[in-house]
C-alpha positions as CSV (number, residue, x, y, z in Angstrom):
1,X,-12.1,0.7,28.8
2,X,-14.3,-1.3,26.4
3,X,-11.9,-0.8,23.5
4,X,-9.0,-2.2,25.6
5,X,-11.1,-5.2,26.4
6,X,-11.9,-5.9,22.7
7,X,-8.2,-5.3,21.8
8,X,-7.0,-7.6,24.5
9,X,-9.7,-10.3,23.9
10,X,-8.9,-10.5,20.2
11,X,-5.2,-10.3,20.8
12,X,-4.9,-7.6,18.1
13,X,-1.5,-6.2,19.1
14,X,0.3,-9.6,19.1
15,X,-1.6,-10.5,15.9
16,X,-0.4,-7.3,14.1
17,X,3.1,-8.1,15.4
18,X,2.8,-11.6,13.8
19,X,1.6,-10.3,10.5
20,X,4.1,-7.5,10.2
21,X,6.9,-9.5,8.5
22,X,4.6,-10.8,5.8
23,X,3.2,-7.2,5.3
24,X,6.7,-5.8,5.1
25,X,7.8,-8.5,2.6
26,X,4.7,-7.8,0.4
27,X,5.6,-4.0,0.4
28,X,9.2,-4.7,-0.6
29,X,8.0,-6.9,-3.4
30,X,6.0,-4.0,-4.8
31,X,9.4,-2.3,-5.5
32,X,9.8,-4.7,-8.4
33,X,7.2,-2.7,-10.3
34,X,8.7,0.0,-12.6
35,X,6.7,2.9,-11.1
36,X,7.5,2.0,-7.4
37,X,10.6,3.7,-6.3
38,X,10.8,2.8,-2.6
39,X,8.6,1.2,0.0
40,X,8.5,1.3,3.7
41,X,6.5,-0.2,6.4
42,X,6.3,-0.5,10.2
43,X,3.9,-3.0,11.7
44,X,0.7,-2.9,9.6
45,X,1.4,0.6,8.2
46,X,3.1,0.9,4.8
47,X,3.7,3.2,1.9
48,X,5.2,3.3,-1.6
49,X,6.7,6.2,-3.6
50,X,5.6,6.5,-7.2
51,X,8.3,7.4,-9.7
52,X,8.4,7.8,-13.5
53,X,11.9,6.3,-13.8
54,X,13.6,4.7,-10.8
55,X,17.0,4.4,-12.5
56,X,17.1,8.1,-13.3
57,X,15.3,8.9,-10.0
58,X,12.8,10.9,-12.1
59,X,9.5,11.7,-10.4
60,X,6.1,12.3,-11.9
61,X,5.0,15.9,-12.2
62,X,2.7,16.6,-9.3
63,X,0.2,18.2,-11.7
64,X,-0.4,14.7,-13.2
65,X,-1.9,13.6,-9.8
66,X,-0.7,10.0,-10.3
67,X,-1.2,9.3,-6.6
68,X,-4.9,10.3,-6.8
69,X,-5.3,8.2,-9.9
70,X,-3.8,5.1,-8.2
71,X,-6.1,5.6,-5.2
72,X,-9.1,5.8,-7.5
73,X,-8.0,2.7,-9.3
74,X,-7.6,0.9,-6.0
75,X,-11.1,2.0,-5.0
76,X,-12.5,0.4,-8.2
77,X,-11.1,-2.8,-6.8
78,X,-12.5,-2.3,-3.3
79,X,-9.3,-1.2,-1.7
80,X,-9.0,2.0,0.3
81,X,-5.6,3.7,0.0
82,X,-4.4,7.2,0.9
83,X,-2.3,9.6,-1.2
84,X,0.2,11.7,0.7
85,X,2.4,14.6,-0.6
86,X,5.2,13.6,-2.9
87,X,3.3,10.9,-4.7
88,X,3.4,8.6,-1.7
89,X,0.6,6.0,-1.4
90,X,-0.1,4.8,2.2
91,X,-1.9,1.7,3.3
92,X,-3.0,0.7,6.8
93,X,-5.4,-2.3,7.0
94,X,-7.5,-3.0,10.1
95,X,-5.7,-5.0,12.8
96,X,-8.3,-7.8,12.4
97,X,-7.1,-8.6,8.8
98,X,-6.3,-12.2,8.1
99,X,-3.4,-13.5,6.0
100,X,-5.7,-14.4,3.1
101,X,-7.3,-11.0,3.3
102,X,-3.9,-9.4,3.3
103,X,-2.9,-11.4,0.2
104,X,-6.1,-10.3,-1.5
105,X,-5.3,-6.7,-0.5
106,X,-1.9,-6.8,-2.1
107,X,-3.3,-8.4,-5.2
108,X,-5.8,-5.5,-5.6
109,X,-3.0,-3.1,-4.9
110,X,-0.8,-4.6,-7.7
111,X,-3.8,-4.4,-10.1
112,X,-4.2,-0.7,-9.3
113,X,-0.4,-0.1,-9.8
114,X,-0.4,-1.9,-13.1
115,X,-3.5,0.0,-14.4
116,X,-1.9,3.3,-13.2
117,X,1.4,2.5,-14.9
118,X,-0.4,1.6,-18.2
119,X,-2.3,4.9,-18.0
120,X,0.7,7.1,-17.3
121,X,3.5,5.4,-19.2
122,X,1.8,4.3,-22.4
């Protein structure tokens, strides 16, 4: 009952709906990175797939644990991500996130991706 009141009072569901297009666009932009094969998002839930070579559709060996490495790099930048099977990295910010905080989140995400690519490809 109380949770519904807070959700309604802060208009969190309409807010998430309003932010979803920007969130989705930012995830699609991550696909420009060489180690991001695909991205997907729905509302404020998104994920990327890590690949060694997207042209050849070559994946990283699971024993390399690239997903765990990227999550650790993100945590170094104050961003909490989650690794899923198949070298998938998921992100689900709180519904109260602002546009500027979302921009900062994606900036940190990109730093972690860059650092991970440098570690595994160089």
